[in-house]
N, C-alpha and C positions, 0 to 999 in steps of 0.2 A: 658949599661943595657943588661943584658942577658934575652932574652925572651924564655920561654919554649914553645916548640911546642907540642901541644896536638894533638894525633892521634886518630880519632874516628873510631871504627870498623864499616865496612860496614854491615848494618843490613840484607842485602839480604841472605847471606848463613845461617844465624840463622833462618830466616823465613822459608827457604826451608827445612832445617832439622827438624824444628818443624812440618811442614805439613807432611813430610815423616813419622815422628814418629806417628802422629795422624792417618794417613791412614793405617799404618802397624797395629796400635792398633785396628782400626775398622775392618780390615780384620781378625784379630785374634778373635775378639769377634764374628764376623759373622761366622767364621769357627766353633767356639765352639757351637754357636746356632744351626748351621746346623747339627753338629754331635750329639747334644743333641736330636734334634727332628727327625732326620732321620736315624741315625745309628741303634738305637733299632728296627725300623721298618724293616730295611734290614736284621738284625739278626733274627728278628722274622719271616720275610717272603718275601723277594724280590724274584721275579721269577714267572714263570708260575705255576698255581695251577690246580689240578684236584681233587676236593673234592667230596666225595660220602657219602651216608647215608643209614642206615638200620633203619627201623621203627618197633617198638615193645613196649609192656608194660613191661619195665625193672623192675619197682618197685611194680608190682602187685596191683596197686591201681585203675585199670579200665580205664586209659587213655593211649594214645599213647606217648611214649618217642622216642628219637632219638639217635642213635650212629653216630657220625660224624668222618669220616676218612679224615685227612688232608695229601695231597700229594703235595709237592712242588719241582720242578726241578730248583734249583739255577743255576746249570750248568749241562753239560752232565755227570759229575762225582760226583756231590754234590746234593744229594736228601734228603729231609726231610720228614718223614712220622710219623704219630701218630694218635691215636684215643682218643676221649672224648665222653661225652654224655651230652645231655640236657634233663633234667627231667621235665616233665609236671606236674605242681602243681595243675592242674585243670583249665578247661576253656580256655586252650591254653596259660597259663602263664608258662614260662620256666625258669629254672635255670641251670647253668652248673654244671657238676660234673665230676671230673677226674676219668677215669677207668684204667689209667696207662698202656696203650697198645701202642706198636709201630707198624710200618708196614703199607703197602699200602691199606689194606682192612680188614674189619671185618663184619660178618653177625650175625644177632641175630635170635634165634628160640629155641624151647623147645627140646634140645637134649637128656635129660635124663628122659623125661616122667613125670616130677613132675609139669607140668602146669605153669612154668615160663620160662622166656626167658634167655637162655644161649648164649654164645658167641663163635664163631669160628673166630680165629685171625691169620693173616698171617704176619710174619716178617722174622727173620732169618730162621725160621721154621714155621710150622702151628701147632696150639695148641687149645685145648678146654678149656674154662673157664666156670665154673659152677656158676649159680646164687645161692646165699646162702639162698634165700627164698625157699618156698615149702617144699619138704622132707628133704632139708638140715638143716632146723631149725634155720637158721640165719636171717640176715637182708636182705630183698628183694632188689635187686639192687646192692648188694655187690658181687663181683666176685673173685674166687680163681682159679689159674691154676690147671687143673686137669691131663691132659696127652697131649702128642704130638700125632699128627695124620698125620705126614709126612712120605713119603715113606722111608723105612729103608735103601735103597741103595743110597738116596741123600737127607738127612734130613735137609740140610743147603743151599738150593738153593734160596738165597735171591734175591728179585727182586725190582726194582724201580716201576714196574707196575704189576698189577695182580688183582685177584678178587676171592671172595668166594661166592657161591650161595648155598642155602639150599633147599632141597625138598626130598620127599620120592621116591627114585630112584629105589628101588627094591620092592615096594608095600608091605612092611611089617608093615606099620603103624608108623615107626619111621623116623625122619628126617635124611637124609644123607647129604653129602657135596660134591660139585665139586669145585675144587680149580685149579687155573692156575696162573702160574708165567709168566711174559711176559716183554720183552723189556728192560732188564737191561744191561747197559754198565759196571756194576761192576762185573759181573759174569766172571769167567775164560773162556777165549776163546781157543778152541782147533782147530787150523787151520781155524780161522775165523768162527767157528761154535758156536752158542750160544745154550746151552742145555736147552731148554724149556721143562718143565715137568708138563703138566696138569694131574691131576689124580682125582679118585673118592674115597672117604672114605664112606664105607657102615657101618652104625651104628648098628652093631650086638650085641647081648646080651652078648656073651661069649668073643669076642675079636674084634679087629678092622680088617677090610678087605679092602685092597687097591687095586684099578684097575687102572693102568696107561693108558693113552690115546694116547701114542706116543708123537711125537714132534710137537706141534701145538701152537704157540703163539696166545692166544685168550682171549676174555672176554665172558664167556658163559651166556646165558639166557635160563631158563627152561620153557617148556610148552609141552602139548601133540600136537605135530605138525602133526602126521599122524593118529590121531583119534583112537589109539588102546588102550587107557586107562593108558598108562604110560608116564613119563616125558621124553621128548627129549630135544635136545640142539640146539638152533640157536648160532653158534659160530662166533662172530665178530672177525675176524682175524686181528691181530695187528703186522705185521711184523716190525722188527726194522729198523731204518734208515740205508740205504746203504746195505741191505741184498738182497738175491735172493729168499726170501720166497714168496710163492703164496699169494697175498694180498686179494684174493677173499673170502668172507665169506662162511661158510660151515654149513650144516645141519647134525648133528649126531643123529642117530636113536637108541633108547633104545629097547633092546630085552625083557624087562620086569624084568630082574634080576640085572640091573645096569651096564650091558656091553653095549658099544656103538659101532655102526658101522657107518662109513662115507657113506652118501647117494650118494656121488659122485658129488653133486651139487656144483658149483662155482658161487657164487653170487657176482658180482663185484660192489663195491661202491666206490665213490670218497672219498679218505681219505688221510691224511698226515702220511706217514709211520713213525712209531715210536713216534708219538706225544702222549702227556699224555691224551688229551681229546677225542680221536676218539673211536668209537666202542661201544657206549651205544645202547642197544636194548630194545624195549618194545614190548610185544606180546599182541594181543587182536583181537577180532572179528570185523574187520573194515568194512566189506561189508555185514554183517548180514546174512551170509550163514552158520554159526555154527562152522567154523574152525578158527584156530588162524593165523592171518596175522602179519606182522613184521613192526615196525617203527624203522628205523636205523639212528643213528646219523652219519653224514658224514662230510666232510670238505666243502661241498656245499649244505647245507640244510639237512632236515630230509627225507630220502627216504622211500616210501611205497612199500613193497613186498607183493603180494597177493598170499595167499595159493590157490592152484588149486583144492583142494578137495571141497566137499559140492556143492553148486549151480553152481560152476565153471565147474563141469563136468569133471575135470581132476583127476590126482592122488593126494591124500592127502599127505601133507608134501613136495610137490613140489611147488616152489615158482617162480612167474614171477614178473618182475619189472613193476609197474603201470605207471612209468614215472612221477608220482606226487612228488613234493617236498614242504615240509612245511618249510618256512623261507629260509634264505640265509646265505651264509658264513659258518664258522666252527661252528658245533653244539657240545656241550658238554654233554647235558643230554636230554633224551626223556622219557615221561611218557604217558601212556594211562589210562584214568580214566573217569568215567561218571560224569562230572562236573555239567551238567545242568539237571541231573535226568531225562532224556528222554529215557534211556534204551540202548544207544549206547555209545561207547568209544570215548571221546574227547582227544585231544592231548595237552601236555604241552611240549614245545620245548624251551630249554635253551641253549644260546650261548653267547659268548663275543661280545659286541657291540663296545666297545672302550677301550682304555688303555691310561694312561698317559705315556709320554716318558721322562725318566730321562737321561740326557747326561752323558756318561761315567758310566752308571749304568745299571742294569737290570731293567726290566719292573716292576713297582710298582703300587699300588692303581688302579688296572684294574677295569673297569666297565663291568657289564653284565646285560642281561636282559632275561626274559623268556616270550614267547608269547603263547597265548591260541588259539587254533583252535577247533571250534565246528563242530562235525560230524553230517551231515544231511542225513546220510545213504548212503550205497554203497560206502563207503570211500570217500564221497564228503565233504571235509572240507572247512569251511570258517573261515577267520580270524576274531576273536572277537574284535580286536583292543586293547586288554588289553596288557600292558607291565609291568611286575613286575621287578623292578630294585633292584640290590644288588651289591656286589663286587665279584671278582673272588676268593676271599678267602672264600666264602660261598658255602655250598652244599645244593642242593634242596631235598625236600621231599614232598610226597603228602599223605595225610591221613585226617581222621576226628579228628582233634586236640582239638576241643572244645565240642565234644560230641553232636552235634545237628543233626546228621545224614547226613550231606553233606561233601563232600570232600574239604579240604582246602589245601593250599600250603605254605610250610615253607622253608625259607632260613636260615641256621645256620652257624655261623663262630665264630669270637670273640664275636659277638652279634647275634641277630636273628631278622628276620622279618616274621611276619605271616599275610597271606592274607586269610580272612574268607569268605567262600562261602555263598552267600545269598540264595542259593538253586536253582538258575537259570543260574549258570555258571558265574555270575558276582562276582568278588572277590574284597574285600575292606580291605586295611591294617588296622590292629588293634591288639595291644598286650594286 
C-alpha cells in the first residue's frame, strides 16, 4: 500500500505576513488622516505670525470695523502676507469681508476728504485705495485702487516687515502717510547692505509729494513729542538679524512741514533683532504731566519711557527710561487706552504665552494672551489680573465696538473674540 504523505504548510509565515499587511494599512490610513487634518493648516499658516489691525468705520454705518493684516514667516525666505476686513454689523457682531489686498501693512483713514475711510496699503509697492462711499457715489466699504504713492526712484522695494501710519504731518488739514519697509531677506543685497527706505507721502491737492527719511529700518508711531503742535515720530528701530545697524530707538522731530530731523537720542530697548513681533509702540500721557510718554514692546516686557517735558522739568521730547516693565517675555502688541474711565491711560500688553511644538515641523497653533494694567497715576500701573486668550493668528484691536461709550478689546483672525468693557476696566467675553 502506498501511503500519501500530506505536507501541511506552517501557518506562522502567513500570520506574520498578515499582520505586516494590517500594520502597513493602518499606517497608511493614519498618514492620510494626518495629512487631511494638518496639511491644510500648515499651508494656511504654520509659522510665526505678527498680525496687526487698523480700526475705522469702513462702511459708514456709524460703528467701528477692523482691517486685519496677516503676516506669517514660514521660513526666512517664505513670507505670507495679506489683508482682510471684519465688518461690524452693530453691537459688536462682526462678519468677515475680503478686501483683496496683499502686503504686510494697511492703514485706514479719510485720504480724499469725503468723510469715509480709505486704505493705504503696502505690498510690492505702496498704493492708495479709495472707499467707494461718500463722494465716490458707490457702495461704502468697497475699495478700488487709485494710485501709487511709492518713491519713483524705488517703487518696488517689497518687504516682509513694515508699517503704514496716517496723520496730518504738514498741518494742512489732510491726512498724510509715513511708510517704512523693514527687515526683508528677499530684497537684493548690495555688499551685505539692505536698502531700507522709509518715506513720507504728503497728501497735497495738486500732486503727491515724497520726502525720504534716509536709511532707517523702523516701525514709526506718530505723536506730538516736543509740544510744538505737530506730529513727531517715535521710531522703534528694527535692525535685521546679523546686521550692524544701531538697534536703539530714535525720536524724529517734525519741523511743521513734514520734514523730520533726528533728535540724536538713542533709546536702547531689549529686543530680538529682525523678529516679526518686536517694536510696537503706544504713546500716551502716563505721568499726568501733559506730554506724551512711550510704552514700547520689547523682548523682555513692555518698557516705559518718560518724556522729560512738563512736570519733569526737562526738555520736551527727550525721553528717560523709567525702569518699569509691564509683563514678561517677548511682547507683540501694546495699547494705551482709558479702560476704567478714570481719566488716565491704562495699558494692554499682548504677548505669546505658549506654543505647541510639532516635531519635524514649524510652530503651529500658538497660544497668546493679553494682560491689562491699570494706571493709578504717575505711571504707577497695577496688574488687573485679567488675561485675554487667543491664538497667535489673531491681531488685537482696541475701540468702542458695541457703541456703549467704553473701550473694548477685539482679537480677529480666522474667527474673532470680543471682550466687552463693563465701564470699570473689567472685560467680559461676549459676541
